KENUVEX-473745 format. One record per residue: chain; residue in three letters; x negated, z negated, y of N, C-alpha, C, O in turn; residue number from 1. Coordinates in Angstrom, 3 decimals, always signed. Atoms other than C-alpha are relative to their C-alpha. Example, Ala and Ser with C-alpha at 12.3 -4.5 7.8 and 13.67 -1.06 7.14 Angstrom:
! KENUVEX-473745
> kette/rest/n_u/n_w/n_v/ca_u/ca_w/ca_v/c_u/c_w/c_v/o_u/o_w/o_v/nr
> A/ALA/-0.890/+0.000/-1.190/-12.300/-7.800/-4.500/-0.900/+0.000/+1.200/-1.936/-0.665/+1.181/1
> A/SER/+0.820/+0.060/-1.190/-13.670/-7.140/-1.060/+0.770/-0.730/+1.090/+0.261/-0.899/+2.198/2
***
This chain:
! KENUVEX-473745
> kette/rest/n_u/n_w/n_v/ca_u/ca_w/ca_v/c_u/c_w/c_v/o_u/o_w/o_v/nr
> A/MET/-0.428/-0.183/-1.519/+32.427/-104.935/-3.459/+1.368/-0.914/+0.101/+2.341/-0.918/-0.653/1
> A/SER/-0.966/+1.295/+0.559/+34.475/-108.004/-2.598/+1.244/+0.448/+1.092/+1.048/+0.796/+2.256/2
> A/LYS/-1.157/-0.395/-0.741/+38.219/-107.263/-1.453/+0.651/-1.479/+0.530/+0.461/-2.637/+0.158/3
> A/GLY/-0.268/+1.439/-0.924/+39.968/-109.601/+1.012/+0.660/+0.759/+1.669/+0.306/+1.856/+2.103/4
> A/LEU/-0.541/-0.090/-0.922/+41.978/-109.517/+4.150/-0.664/-0.966/+1.181/-1.078/-2.125/+1.222/5
> A/TYR/+1.477/+0.905/-0.906/+39.946/-110.396/+7.082/+0.738/+0.190/+1.467/+1.635/+1.009/+1.668/6
> A/LEU/+0.264/-0.397/-1.370/+39.940/-110.612/+10.797/-0.749/-0.586/+1.193/-0.957/-1.789/+1.038/7
> A/SER/+0.845/+0.115/-0.799/+37.999/-110.940/+13.642/+0.297/-0.932/+0.853/+1.381/-1.428/+1.161/8
> A/ALA/-0.326/+1.202/-0.962/+37.188/-113.336/+15.936/+0.628/+0.410/+0.992/+1.547/-0.296/+1.409/9
> A/HIS/-1.477/-0.495/-1.289/+39.057/-111.466/+18.729/+1.196/+0.055/-0.231/+2.001/-0.384/+0.591/10
> A/ASP/-0.943/+0.491/+0.517/+41.682/-111.218/+16.525/+0.768/-1.373/-0.416/+1.981/-1.484/-0.589/11
> A/THR/-0.077/+1.084/+0.164/+41.701/-114.531/+15.844/+0.609/-0.870/+1.124/+1.564/-1.647/+1.116/12
> A/ALA/-0.115/+0.850/-1.457/+41.740/-115.948/+19.197/+1.600/+0.249/+0.076/+2.388/-0.658/+0.346/13
> A/LEU/-1.025/-0.631/-1.068/+44.812/-113.531/+20.032/+1.094/-0.802/-0.858/+2.141/-0.997/-0.242/14
> A/ILE/-1.218/+0.616/+0.581/+47.057/-115.611/+16.862/-0.243/-1.042/+0.258/+0.868/-1.567/+0.328/15
> A/LYS/+0.095/+1.227/-0.053/+45.606/-119.021/+17.496/+1.498/-0.700/+1.086/+1.793/-0.271/+2.201/16
> A/GLY/-0.751/+0.711/-1.102/+48.414/-121.314/+19.104/+1.112/+1.092/-0.089/+1.825/+0.773/+0.861/17
> A/LYS/-1.112/-1.065/-0.340/+51.199/-118.086/+18.797/+1.215/-0.423/-1.218/+0.888/-1.202/-2.113/18
> A/LYS/-0.554/-0.899/+1.048/+54.038/-117.171/+16.567/-0.271/+0.742/-0.401/-1.126/+1.423/+0.165/19
> A/VAL/+0.633/-1.516/+0.204/+53.719/-114.465/+14.567/+1.105/+0.220/-1.090/+1.623/-0.568/-1.882/20
> A/ALA/-0.790/-0.297/+1.116/+55.841/-112.304/+12.641/-0.758/+0.984/-0.731/-1.566/+1.691/-0.128/21
> A/ILE/+0.938/-0.576/+0.790/+54.402/-110.583/+9.358/+1.133/+1.198/-0.329/+2.293/+0.853/-0.555/22
> A/VAL/-0.703/-1.090/+0.211/+55.968/-107.276/+8.804/-1.010/+1.222/-0.902/-2.076/+1.724/-0.545/23
> A/ASP/+0.762/-0.800/+1.250/+55.139/-104.979/+5.148/+1.185/+0.771/+0.137/+2.279/+0.634/+0.683/24
> A/ASP/-0.930/-1.533/+0.292/+56.666/-101.815/+4.311/+0.373/-0.392/-1.401/+1.597/-0.263/-1.435/25
> A/VAL/-0.795/+0.571/+1.196/+57.466/-103.139/+0.687/-0.648/-1.316/-0.456/-1.760/-1.722/-0.118/26
> A/ILE/+0.358/+1.190/+0.628/+57.465/-106.335/-1.342/+0.429/+0.050/-1.192/+1.651/+0.193/-1.225/27
> A/SER/-0.126/+0.220/+0.822/+57.316/-106.587/-4.783/-0.249/-1.309/-0.836/+0.641/-1.899/-1.448/28
> A/THR/+0.336/+1.451/+0.111/+55.363/-109.742/-5.679/-0.165/-0.770/+0.904/-0.129/-1.988/+0.729/29
> A/GLY/+0.044/+0.879/-0.828/+54.937/-110.825/-2.781/-1.527/-0.417/+0.510/-1.765/-1.126/+1.488/30
> A/GLY/+1.507/+0.508/-0.261/+51.133/-111.274/-2.710/-0.795/+0.707/+1.540/-1.581/+0.169/+2.319/31
> A/SER/+0.883/-0.072/-1.269/+49.922/-109.401/+0.101/+0.835/-0.765/+1.112/+0.187/-1.057/+2.117/32
> A/LEU/-0.609/+0.472/-0.930/+52.556/-110.967/+2.124/-0.849/-1.347/+0.242/-1.536/-1.639/+1.221/33
> A/ALA/+0.695/+1.006/+0.408/+51.270/-114.090/+0.727/-1.301/-0.616/+0.747/-1.496/-1.738/+1.214/34
> A/GLY/+1.372/+0.175/-0.598/+47.514/-113.346/+1.989/+0.021/+0.016/+1.699/-0.645/-0.723/+2.424/35
> A/LEU/-0.345/+0.389/-1.398/+48.837/-112.667/+5.513/+0.560/-0.782/+0.501/+0.409/-0.943/+1.713/36
> A/GLU/-0.187/+1.455/-0.737/+50.514/-115.756/+5.965/-1.049/-0.834/+0.058/-1.519/-1.270/+1.109/37
> A/GLU/+1.692/+0.863/-0.137/+47.303/-117.745/+4.862/-0.394/+0.471/+0.884/-0.436/-0.385/+1.767/38
> A/LEU/+0.833/-0.306/-1.158/+45.620/-115.766/+7.355/+0.084/-0.516/+1.047/-0.793/-0.968/+1.783/39
> A/VAL/+0.108/+0.074/-1.726/+47.277/-116.277/+10.289/+0.108/-1.335/+0.216/-0.021/-1.733/+1.374/40
> A/GLN/-0.148/+2.124/+0.090/+47.802/-120.729/+9.292/-1.120/+0.335/+0.337/-1.190/+0.276/+1.565/41
> A/LYS/+1.328/+0.451/-0.149/+43.921/-120.343/+9.086/-0.826/+0.274/+1.361/-1.852/-0.235/+1.812/42
> A/ALA/+0.343/+0.039/-1.242/+43.978/-118.679/+12.354/+0.513/-0.720/+1.144/+0.474/-0.367/+2.323/43
> A/GLY/-1.212/+0.588/-0.859/+46.202/-121.070/+13.845/+1.217/+0.238/+0.277/+2.033/-0.566/+0.725/44
> A/GLY/-1.591/-0.278/-0.394/+49.194/-119.286/+14.221/+0.876/-1.011/-1.029/+0.765/-1.899/-1.874/45
> A/LYS/-1.896/+0.456/+1.145/+52.882/-119.951/+12.755/+0.657/+0.908/-0.264/+1.013/+1.545/+0.728/46
> A/VAL/-0.768/-0.872/+0.540/+54.753/-117.691/+10.726/+1.039/-0.148/+0.103/+1.700/-0.867/-0.645/47
> A/LEU/-1.421/+0.616/-0.059/+57.839/-117.550/+12.244/+1.140/+0.924/-0.578/+2.326/+0.670/-0.365/48
> A/VAL/-0.784/-0.959/+0.595/+59.320/-114.519/+10.286/-0.624/+1.011/-0.679/-1.373/+1.724/-0.012/49
> A/LYS/+0.721/-0.761/+0.632/+58.149/-112.431/+7.395/+1.301/+1.026/-0.492/+2.386/+0.732/-0.994/50
> A/ALA/-1.162/-0.866/+0.323/+60.029/-109.234/+6.942/-0.566/+1.477/-0.354/-1.667/+1.837/+0.063/51
> A/THR/+0.229/-1.293/+0.850/+59.945/-105.748/+5.050/+0.940/+0.647/-0.090/+2.093/+0.247/-0.245/52
> A/ILE/-1.431/-0.815/-0.060/+61.755/-102.670/+5.149/+0.126/+0.322/-1.364/+1.253/+0.819/-1.364/53
> A/LEU/-0.501/-0.050/+1.577/+61.994/-102.248/+1.075/-0.722/-1.234/-0.734/-1.901/-1.579/-0.811/54
> A/ALA/+0.615/+0.845/+1.071/+61.884/-104.857/-1.246/+0.512/+0.141/-1.556/+1.604/+0.602/-1.886/55
> A/GLU/-0.386/-0.544/+1.932/+62.159/-104.474/-5.278/-0.238/-1.587/-0.569/-0.696/-2.676/-0.222/56
> A/GLY/+0.550/+1.437/+0.932/+62.194/-106.628/-8.196/+0.606/-1.556/+0.197/+1.831/-1.443/+0.229/57
> A/ASP/-0.145/+0.933/-0.390/+62.568/-110.482/-7.468/-0.017/-0.358/+1.564/+0.468/-1.300/+2.190/58
> A/ALA/+0.043/+0.151/-1.534/+61.781/-109.899/-3.995/+1.444/-0.109/+0.793/+1.509/-0.738/+1.849/59
> A/THR/-1.027/+0.033/-0.254/+65.438/-109.373/-3.537/+0.838/-1.362/-0.057/+1.784/-1.643/+0.679/60
> A/ASP/-0.580/+1.403/+0.173/+66.476/-112.695/-4.488/-0.746/-1.086/+1.228/-0.270/-2.171/+1.563/61
> A/ARG/+0.933/+1.119/-1.164/+63.895/-114.461/-1.712/+0.828/-0.221/+1.146/+1.475/+0.685/+1.672/62
> A/THR/-0.739/+0.736/-1.392/+65.456/-116.289/+1.118/-0.543/-0.184/+1.025/+0.008/-0.427/+2.099/63
> A/ASP/+0.491/+0.478/-1.572/+62.534/-116.798/+3.368/-0.822/+1.814/+0.795/-1.602/+2.160/+1.682/64
> A/ILE/+0.114/-2.006/-0.370/+62.300/-112.480/+3.654/+1.066/+0.392/+0.545/+2.196/+0.083/+0.166/65
> A/LYS/-1.367/-0.933/-0.496/+64.439/-110.378/+5.710/-0.702/+1.364/-0.716/-1.916/+1.499/-0.868/66
> A/TYR/+0.369/-1.282/+0.104/+64.244/-106.900/+4.545/+1.331/+0.975/+0.332/+2.504/+0.604/+0.279/67
> A/LEU/-1.445/-1.206/+0.111/+66.691/-103.804/+5.009/+0.225/+0.787/-0.783/+0.933/+1.694/-0.345/68
> A/ALA/-0.313/-0.810/+1.142/+66.833/-102.079/+1.663/-0.548/-0.940/-1.372/-1.602/-1.574/-1.434/69
> A/LYS/+0.779/+0.489/+1.034/+66.410/-103.401/-1.648/-0.159/+1.993/-0.649/+0.326/+2.998/-0.129/70
> A/ILE/-0.004/-1.241/+0.401/+65.245/-100.320/-4.179/-0.345/-0.882/-1.559/-0.643/-2.057/-1.773/71
> A/PRO/-0.114/+0.304/+1.354/+65.201/-100.415/-7.931/-1.432/-0.169/-0.346/-2.142/+0.658/+0.227/72
> A/LEU/+1.205/+0.320/+0.432/+61.892/-101.785/-9.529/-0.225/+0.736/-0.908/+0.466/+0.645/-1.922/73
> A/ILE/+0.564/-1.113/+0.938/+59.983/-98.906/-11.279/-0.862/-0.785/-1.036/-1.810/-1.478/-0.667/74
> A/GLN/+1.102/+0.614/+0.912/+58.450/-100.149/-14.793/-0.824/+0.981/-0.733/-0.161/+1.855/-1.293/75
> A/THR/+0.557/-0.930/+0.507/+55.958/-98.176/-16.150/-0.949/-0.558/-1.421/-1.534/-1.634/-1.545/76
> A/HIS/+0.247/+0.782/+1.455/+54.862/-98.278/-20.083/-1.188/+0.598/-0.339/-1.752/+0.298/-1.392/77
***
């Protein structure tokens, strides 16, 4: 089974030519946010703001993301 992020033709049409805010719940590595940003760009939209509720690890040092609070990075062994 292929994993990925997809937009329907309807949703793509809604995004085309629009300024878009991407909001995620938690960011750590930024992989999901990067995937969403790529999807918006491919659909013809422009990402204006990237935001998350919580940021952990290196994400707290990023200047391109707005977040409400920092949480400690939990490492498992």
